[in-house]
C-alpha positions in Angstrom: 18.1 -13.3 -11.4 14.5 -12.7 -9.6 13.9 -10.3 -7.1 10.9 -10.4 -4.4 9.9 -10.0 -0.9 9.7 -12.1 2.6 7.0 -11.0 4.5 7.0 -11.6 8.0 5.9 -10.4 11.2 3.6 -10.9 14.2 -0.1 -12.1 13.9 -2.0 -9.7 13.4 0.4 -7.2 11.9 -1.6 -7.7 8.8 0.8 -9.9 6.2 -1.8 -11.4 4.3 -3.6 -7.6 3.8 -0.4 -6.6 2.9 0.4 -9.3 0.5 -3.0 -8.8 -1.3 -2.5 -4.9 -1.7 1.2 -5.1 -3.0 0.4 -7.7 -5.3 -2.5 -5.4 -6.6 -0.2 -2.4 -6.5 2.9 -4.4 -8.1 0.5 -5.7 -11.0 -0.9 -2.2 -11.7 2.9 -0.6 -12.5 3.0 -3.5 -14.8 5.0 -6.2 -12.7 3.9 -10.0 -13.0 3.4 -10.9 -9.5 3.2 -14.5 -7.8 2.3 -15.1 -4.0 3.8 -18.0 -2.4 1.5 -18.8 0.6 3.7 -20.7 3.3 1.5 -20.4 6.6 -0.3 -23.5 7.0 -2.6 -21.5 9.3 -4.0 -19.1 6.7 -7.2 -21.0 5.6 -8.8 -18.0 4.5 -7.0 -16.4 1.4 -8.1 -13.3 -0.3 -5.3 -13.1 -3.1 -5.0 -16.0 -5.4 -1.8 -17.6 -4.7 1.0 -19.3 -7.2 2.1 -21.7 -4.7 -0.1 -22.8 -1.6 1.6 -25.3 1.3 -1.6 -26.5 1.9 -0.7 -28.7 -0.9 2.1 -30.4 0.8 0.9 -30.2 4.5 -2.0 -29.1 6.7 -1.8 -27.6 9.8 -4.9 -29.4 11.2 -3.6 -32.6 10.0 -0.1 -32.0 11.8 -2.5 -30.9 15.3 -4.8 -34.1 14.8 -2.2 -36.6 13.9 0.5 -35.5 16.0 -1.3 -34.1 19.1 -0.1 -30.6 18.7 -1.1 -27.3 19.4 -0.9 -24.5 16.5 2.5 -23.5 17.5 3.9 -26.8 17.6 2.0 -27.6 14.5 3.6 -24.6 12.4 7.2 -25.3 13.7 6.6 -29.3 12.5 5.2 -27.8 9.0 8.2 -25.9 8.4 10.4 -28.4 9.4 8.7 -30.5 6.9 8.5 -27.9 4.3 12.5 -27.6 4.8 12.9 -31.4 4.3 10.9 -31.4 1.1 12.1 -28.0 -0.4 12.6 -29.8 -3.8 8.6 -29.5 -3.6 8.9 -26.0 -3.1 11.7 -25.3 -5.7 9.8 -27.1 -8.5 6.8 -24.8 -7.8 8.9 -21.5 -8.2 10.7 -22.8 -11.4 7.9 -22.2 -13.7 7.5 -18.4 -12.2 11.2 -17.2 -12.2 11.2 -16.4 -16.0 9.4 -13.2 -15.6 7.2 -13.0 -12.0 8.0 -10.9 -9.0 7.7 -13.1 -5.8 5.9 -12.6 -2.6 6.3 -14.8 0.2 3.7 -15.0 2.9 5.0 -16.6 6.0 3.7 -17.5 9.4 3.0 -15.2 11.8 4.6 -17.1 14.7 7.7 -15.0 15.5 9.9 -17.7 17.1 10.5 -19.4 13.3 12.3 -16.1 12.5 14.6 -15.1 15.7 14.8 -18.5 17.3 14.1 -21.7 15.0 16.3 -22.1 12.0 13.9 -23.7 9.6 12.5 -20.8 7.9 15.9 -19.3 7.8 17.2 -22.5 6.1 14.3 -22.5 3.4 15.1 -19.3 2.8 18.9 -19.6 2.2 18.3 -22.5 0.0 15.9 -20.7 -2.2 18.2 -17.9 -2.8 21.0 -20.2 -3.4 19.2 -22.8 -5.6 17.1 -20.2 -7.8 19.4 -17.0 -7.5 16.6 -15.1 -5.9 17.0 -11.5 -4.4 14.9 -11.0 -1.7 14.3 -8.1 0.9 12.6 -9.4 4.3 10.1 -7.1 5.0 9.0 -7.0 8.8 5.6 -5.6 9.5 4.7 -4.0 12.9 1.6 -3.1 13.9 1.7 0.5 14.8 -0.5 0.5 17.7 2.1 -0.8 19.9 3.8 2.8 19.6 0.9 3.9 21.9 2.3 1.5 24.7 6.0 2.0 25.5 6.6 -1.5 26.7 5.1 -3.4 23.8 7.1 -0.8 21.8 10.4 -1.8 23.1 9.3 -5.5 23.2 8.4 -4.6 19.1 12.3 -3.3 19.0 13.5 -6.3 20.6 11.7 -8.6 18.3 12.6 -6.5 15.6 16.2 -6.7 15.9 16.8 -10.1 17.2 14.6 -11.1 13.6 16.9 -8.9 11.7 20.4 -10.8 13.2 19.1 -14.0 12.6 17.3 -14.0 9.1 20.3 -12.3 7.8 18.9 -10.9 4.7 18.3 -7.3 3.6 15.8 -5.9 6.0 12.9 -3.0 5.8 10.8 -2.8 9.1 7.6 -1.5 8.5 4.8 0.2 11.0 1.3 -1.0 9.3 -1.7 0.1 9.9 -0.6 3.9 10.2 -3.7 4.9 9.0 -5.3 3.5 12.3 -2.9 4.8 15.1 -4.9 7.3 16.4 -7.6 4.8 17.5 -5.5 4.1 20.1 -5.1 7.7 21.6 -2.5 10.2 21.6 1.2 9.0 21.2 3.5 10.1 24.2 6.0 11.6 21.2 5.9 13.0 17.3 6.1 9.8 14.9 9.5 10.4 14.1 10.6 9.5 17.5 9.3 6.1 17.0 10.5 5.5 13.3 14.1 6.8 14.0 14.5 4.9 17.2 17.1 7.3 18.3 17.1 8.3 22.1 15.0 5.3 24.3 16.1 7.2 27.5 12.7 9.1 26.7 10.8 6.1 27.0 12.3 4.9 30.0 10.1 8.1 32.1 7.3 7.1 30.7 7.6 3.4 31.7 9.2 4.4 34.8 5.3 5.9 35.6 3.8 2.6 35.2 3.6 1.1 38.6 4.0 -2.7 36.8 6.6 -2.0 34.7 8.7 0.7 37.3 10.0 -2.6 39.1 11.5 -3.6 35.7 13.3 -0.4 35.5 16.9 -2.1 35.5 16.0 -4.7 32.9 14.5 -1.9 30.8 17.3 0.4 30.6 19.7 -2.6 29.8 17.2 -3.7 27.1 17.3 -0.3 25.4 21.0 0.0 25.6 21.5 -3.4 23.6 18.7 -1.8 21.3 20.4 1.6 20.7 24.0 -0.2 20.8 23.1 -2.3 17.8 21.7 0.7 16.1 19.8 -1.0 13.2 16.3 -1.0 13.9 14.3 1.4 12.3 10.9 1.8 10.8 8.8 3.2 7.8 5.6 3.5 7.8 2.5 2.1 5.6 -1.1 2.7 5.0 -1.9 -0.4 2.8 -4.8 1.6 1.3 -3.0 4.7 0.1 -1.4 4.2 -3.2 1.7 7.3 -2.3 2.5 5.0 1.2 2.7 1.7 -0.8 4.7 3.5 -3.7 7.6 4.6 -1.2 7.8 1.5 0.4 7.7 0.1 -3.0 10.9 2.1 -4.0 12.7 1.6 -0.8 12.1 -2.1 -1.4 13.8 -2.1 -4.9 17.0 -0.4 -3.5 17.4 -3.2 -0.6 17.2 -6.1 -3.0 18.8 -4.6 -6.6 15.5 -4.5 -8.4 16.5 -1.1 -9.4 19.7 -1.9 -10.9 17.8 -4.9 -13.3 18.8 -4.6 -16.5 21.4 -2.1 -16.0 25.1 -2.1 -17.3 27.1 0.5 -15.1 30.1 1.2 -13.6 30.3 0.9 -9.8 30.0 4.7 -9.6 26.9 5.2 -11.4 25.1 2.3 -9.5 25.9 4.6 -6.3 24.7 7.3 -7.9 21.0 5.4 -8.8 21.0 3.9 -5.1 21.3 7.1 -3.1 19.3 9.3 -6.1 15.4 9.8 -5.8 13.3 7.2 -7.8 10.2 8.3 -9.9 7.9 5.8 -11.0 6.6 6.3 -14.6 2.5 6.0 -13.1 3.3 9.6 -11.6 3.7 10.8 -15.0 0.7 9.4 -16.7 -2.4 11.0 -15.2 -4.7 8.0 -16.3 -2.7 5.6 -14.3 -2.9 7.5 -11.4 -6.6 7.6 -12.1 -7.1 4.0 -11.9 -5.1 3.6 -8.9 -7.4 6.3 -7.2 -10.3 4.0 -8.5 -8.7 0.9 -7.2 -7.4 2.1 -3.8 -11.0 3.6 -3.1 -12.4 0.1 -3.7 -9.6 -1.9 -2.0 
C-alpha cells in the first residue's frame, strides 16, 4: 500500500512551492519522497522530480501543432496522459516499494470540477497501483480579503470535492502574507470554519458592483451551507509547525497513521480521533536542523 497527496489548486496558489517545501519536510522526518510533475506548463521546477510529464508530452508542442491556447493545450495534455496511462504506471511502479508520492497537477481549475481526464487518471492509478491518496486543494489566503472572491473560492472548492471524490483537505496557503492585503472583515476562524455566510452577504451588499446580484449570492451561499462540506486549514510553508500540523491531518485522511498497525476497529478509531505526536518533537537536534532548513527555505 502506497500513500501520497494529489496537490491541486488555482494558478498562483503555491502548488509547486508546496511540493518543494513538503518534500523537504517529509524527508527530514524520515520518509522517502517522490514528486511526480503532471503539469506540462511547469517548465521551471524548484525540485527534482521522479517523473515528469514533459518526458511524455510538452505543452508548447501541443499549442504549436494544434493551434491551441494554454487552456486548450492543458486539456489536450491531460487527455493524452489518460490515453497513455500505462506510461505513467510504468514510471511509478519502481517507486511503490518505499516512496511517499506527491502529485503536482496543473492549475487549470476546469480539470478538477468539469473535465473527467484528471479524475480518470487518478482513479486508474488508485485501482491499478493500490494507492491511498488525499487531495490537497490549495487556495490563496488573500481571497479572504474580498468577500466576492472568497465565495467564488468556496464554490470552486465544493465543486472540486464533489467531482474528485477523494479524501480531501482544503488549505488556505500563504497565510503568513494575509495581512499584506488589509484587515479581514472577520476573524480568521470565520473563513476557515465556513459556518454562517449570511454575514458575508451584508458586506457584499455594501459594494455597488455586487449589490445587484444579491439574490444570486444568497442562493450560492445557501448551496455551500446546505452541503456543509467545505472548511479550511491554514498553511505557512516556511513554518515547520504549520507544515507538521498539516502532515498530521493528511496522514489521518489517507490512512498513513494506520500503516503497519494490526489492531481492532475500536483501536483504529482511538488512533483516528486521538492527537498525533511526531518523533521530531522529541529530538532537539532534529528540531535544530528543521529550524535551520526552514530559515534558509
